[in-house]
Every structure is written in C-alpha cells, then in structure tokens.
N, C-alpha and C positions, 0 to 999 in steps of 0.2 A: 609296377602297375599291374593290377589284376583285372581280368575281364569280368564284367557284371554277369552273373548267372542267375537263372531262375529255373524252377522245375518244369519239365515237359513230360506230359503223358499223352499217349495216342495209341492207336491200334495200327500195326503194320503187318500186312499179309496175314490177317486174322489172329495176330498175337499181340497181347497187351504189352506195351512198352512204357516204363516209367512208374513213378516219376523219376526223371533223370535230370541232374543239374546240367543245363546247357547254356552257353553264352547267349545273351539276349540278341546279339546281332548275327548269329550263325545262320547261314543259308541251309535249307533242307538237304540239299545235295551233300554238303559237308557232314551233316548229321547222319545221313544214311551211310555214307562211306566210312566215317571215322568212329561212329558209335555203334552201328549195327552191322558193319562189314557187308553192306548191300551195295555193290558197285555197278549194278546194271544201269542205273540212271547216269548217263555219261555227261561229262563236261565237254561241250563242244565249243560254243561261242562265249559262254559266261555272261551273255546279255539277254537271254530269253528269246533269241531269234531262231536258232536251229531246231529246237525242240527235242534234242537228243536226251535231254534230262527229264522228260516228262514222267509223271506218275499219275495214277488214277486216284481220285477222291471219290469214295462211295458216300453219296448223300443219304440223309435220313429217309428220304422217300424212295431210295433204291436206285436213283439215277446215278450215272457215272459222269465225271468231268475230268478233263486233263488239267494238270497244273505243272508249270515249269519249276523245277527245284533249284535251278541255279540263280533265280532272281526272287525266290519266295523264302522268307525267313522260316526257320524251323518252328518257331513258336506260333506262326500262323496256323500250323497243323494241329495245335493242341486240341485234344478231344476228338479229333477226326479219325476216320477210317481211311487208310492209305493202302494202295496196292502198287507195289513196284513190279518190275518185270520178273523178278524172282518169284512173285506170288501168282503169276498167271497159270502156269501148268499145275496139274493136280497129281495125285498119287492113286494108282490102282490098288486093289486089295492085296496084290502080290508085291507091292512096294515099288513097282516100276513107274516111270514118269508117264503121265498122260498129257500130251500137249493140247492146247486149245485149238479149235478149228483155224483160227488166224495163224498161230504158230506153225501148224502143220501145212497150211497153204503156202506160207512163206518158204518153207523148206522145199515143197514140191515144185514151186515156181522158181527156185533158185533166186529168190528176191533180193538177196543181199550179196555184196562182195566182201568188203572188209568187216561188215557187221556192226560198225560203230554206231550208226544211226538206228539200227534195227529195234532196240528197245522203245524208242520214241514212236516209230511207225507201228509197232505192235500195240502200243498204248492207244495211239490215235485211231487205229482200225477197231480196236475193242470198244472204245467210246462211241465210234460211229455206229457199230452194230447194235449197241445198247440203245442208241437214239432211234435207229430204224425199227427196233422192236416196239417202240412206243408210238412212233410216227412213220409208218412205211411211206416210201416215195413211189410215184409212178415210174414204170420201167424207163420211160423216155427221159426221166431226170436222174437216173442212176449214175451215169458217168460224171455229170456235173457235181452231184452230191459227193461222190468219192473224191473227186479232184479238190473240191472245197475243203473236205475234211483233212486230206493229206497234204494239201498245198503248203501248209505252214511248216512242214517237216522238211529238213534239208538233208540230202544225200550227196556227199562229195564224190561218190563213185558212179553217179548217174544211174542209179538203179530204179528210178521212178516207174518205168513201164512194168517191170516185174512186180513191184509192190502193188501197183494199181490192179494188175491182172489177178494177183492173189486175193486181194480184198474183194474185187468184183465176183470172183468165183465163190468165195464164202458167202457173200450177200445173196447171190443167186441160188445157192444150194440150201440156204436157211429159209424154211417156210415162213411167210408172213412179213418179210422185210421189203418186198417189192410188190406194188400193185399192178396188175395187168400183165 
C-alpha cells in the first residue's frame, strides 16, 4: 500500500518550498520535521491542547495568526506564508543573530526551564504584540489581555509567571501597544 501524495508549495521563514510531493494526510508538524528539518514546533500533546507546536501564519493583510501544527494537515498550509520559531530571529550585517524583543525578554526573565514549550509561547506572544499594534488595549486591561493570549499555552515546568512578566515588559516598552 502506498500513501496518496499531492504536491505542496508554501513559503516557510521567507523561503519558497515546493512543490514537494507530500502524503495527503500528513500533519504540518511532521512535514516541518521530516521534510524541512525544522524541529522547533514541538510535539507535546498531539491533540492541539498544549500549543507547543504552534507556528505563525502571515495573512495577506499582514496580520499574524497562530496555528497548531500537530492537528492541522500540511496541505492546509498550501500557498500560505508560515513562520516557525526558527524564523523569528534575524541576522545582523555581521552575520550574528539578532533576537526579537520577545525572545530577548524571555532570556532576560529566565522565562523557561526545560524550554520545550518556549517556541509556542514565543509564537503566542508575537501574535499578541502584532494584534496590539493594530488594536492597543487600555493599561487596565493589559494583564487580562496577556493572560487570555497565553492561557492556551501549557508549560509543564510552571514557568507561567516569568513568561507573563517577559511579555508584559515587551508590551509596555513598545510604544503604541497600550493606551493610557
């Protein structure tokens, strides 16, 4: 028995991929791991509950959304722009890595212990900041807003307080995300 395949083309971390023959029922996480060697999206629960596997989808209008790769088929991503955790940091002109403000804050706040869930939290925080750039929240609603955005992410090492503090710091330091 052979698996039915069909071609898949998409953009991952600003690089065109495909067309590549991919089994029709393959999950995106398996595609990222097995075809692209991008292992940052982690298999946690395999049921879409823990969000360790999330990636960013860059919509045509420039907005960002989180998508869980363990429960979403690879072919759902056809033609889309995907950013994995490996695509967050940039490169300086001298070739060194330049972390995003979220990544830097997570390091400064020692936000993770084992680091397994960190890619999902970085993704969630990045999507939240993108949303706040478009729709800032009143200062009085900031804690609730961060909690709601990160609440779906599960950390088995109980690192929530440090994740929360890191995200709050980035939001408060970034002009225009908070009203008042």
